Structures are given as structure tokens and as C-alpha cells.
C-alpha positions in Angstrom: 140.8 225.8 -64.6 141.6 228.8 -62.9 144.7 231.2 -62.8 147.1 231.7 -60.0 145.4 234.9 -58.6 142.1 233.1 -58.6 143.3 229.8 -57.3 145.1 232.0 -54.3 141.8 233.9 -53.7 140.1 230.2 -53.4 142.7 229.2 -50.5 141.8 232.3 -48.7 138.2 231.2 -48.2 139.2 228.7 -45.8 138.6 229.3 -42.1 141.9 230.2 -40.6 143.5 230.7 -43.9 146.4 233.2 -43.3 148.4 233.3 -46.2 149.7 231.1 -49.2 151.9 231.2 -52.5 152.4 229.0 -55.5 156.1 228.5 -56.0 158.5 226.8 -58.6 160.5 224.7 -56.4 163.5 224.1 -58.4 164.2 227.8 -58.5 162.6 228.8 -54.9 160.6 231.7 -56.9 157.1 232.8 -56.1 154.7 232.8 -58.9 152.2 234.6 -56.8 151.3 235.2 -52.9 148.2 236.3 -50.9 147.9 237.2 -47.3 150.5 236.6 -44.7 151.4 235.0 -41.3 155.0 234.6 -42.3 157.5 236.1 -44.9 156.1 234.3 -47.7 159.2 234.8 -50.0 161.4 233.5 -47.4 159.2 230.7 -46.7 158.9 229.8 -50.4 162.7 229.5 -50.6 163.0 227.5 -47.7 160.2 224.8 -48.6 161.6 224.6 -51.9 164.5 223.0 -50.1 162.1 220.7 -48.0 160.3 219.5 -51.4 163.6 218.8 -53.1 165.1 216.8 -50.0 161.9 214.9 -49.8 162.0 214.2 -53.5 165.6 213.0 -53.6 165.0 210.9 -50.3 162.1 209.2 -52.0 164.2 208.5 -55.0 167.1 207.1 -52.9 164.7 204.7 -51.1 163.2 203.6 -54.3 159.8 204.7 -53.3 157.5 205.3 -56.3 154.4 207.7 -56.5 154.2 211.2 -55.7 154.0 213.3 -52.6 150.5 214.3 -52.0 151.3 216.8 -49.4 153.8 217.6 -46.4 152.3 218.9 -43.2 154.0 221.0 -40.9 152.4 221.5 -37.5 153.6 224.6 -35.3 152.4 225.8 -32.2 149.8 228.0 -33.6 149.8 227.1 -37.2 150.0 224.6 -39.6 151.7 224.9 -43.1 150.6 222.5 -45.8 152.9 222.0 -48.8 151.2 220.3 -52.0 153.5 219.5 -55.2 151.2 219.7 -58.2 150.7 216.9 -60.2 149.6 218.6 -63.3 152.6 221.4 -63.4 156.1 219.7 -62.7 158.2 221.6 -60.3 155.4 223.7 -58.6 153.9 223.5 -55.1 151.1 225.3 -53.3 152.0 226.5 -50.1 149.2 227.5 -47.3 149.6 229.0 -43.7 146.7 228.2 -41.5 145.8 229.6 -38.0 145.7 226.2 -36.0 143.1 227.3 -33.8 140.7 228.3 -36.4 141.5 225.7 -39.3 140.0 222.2 -40.1 143.1 220.5 -41.3 140.7 217.9 -43.5 139.0 220.7 -45.2 142.0 222.6 -45.9 143.8 219.3 -47.5 140.6 219.0 -49.6 140.7 222.5 -50.6 144.3 222.5 -51.8 143.5 219.4 -53.6 140.8 221.1 -55.4 142.8 224.1 -56.3 145.6 222.0 -57.4 143.3 220.0 -59.7 142.1 223.4 -61.3 144.8 225.5 -61.5 146.1 226.8 -64.8 149.5 228.3 -65.5 
């Protein structure tokens, strides 16, 4: 198991990784950040609302199971939002350069970090 800083460092080993953070989506507060690419504090607050909305929509639809990840593809970037299964109300947020990143490898790395994170 790894702590927040080590987990964020691990995310940055990905080709195309620009920045990331670990966020408490109930409050929108960031527990740790690394890199950039976007204003990570602002992105954390906004993406907290995205996660809350998706959780509520799933409840309204009667869908069971958890969210594995939410992908947002922009013209030049890919954003991965992955709620953590072992730590309720937290998510990992990763910003990737679309021209350099491999989405499949990035999703696997975020899953691996999620599995090993220690809060």
C-alpha cells in the first residue's frame, strides 16, 4: 500500500501524464496534487459535482454496482475520474496529453494506484 504522495508520483510515470489529484468528492477538497495541465483545485471541485451527479443518477435509475471510471475526452486532453472502491467518497483524477497517452495503459495504472492507495 502507498500513501497519497507516492500514489500521485506513480500516476506521473505514465506517458502523457500532465497532472493529477486525489479528491474527497463530498466536500470537493483535494487531498494531494501533482503536476498541472489544468487548475487542479478548480477541476477537483467541478469534478466532484460530476461524480455526485452520476452517483445520484445511478440511484434514480436503480442501477447497482459502482462507477469504475468516468472518461472525458477533450481536443488535446483525456481526463480520467476514478472513484476509489476502498475509500468511500474519494476519487483519483488524472489529466493526460491526448497525443502522448495510451488510454488503456492509463486506465490500468489508475486502477493499480487505486488498489494500493493508503489514506
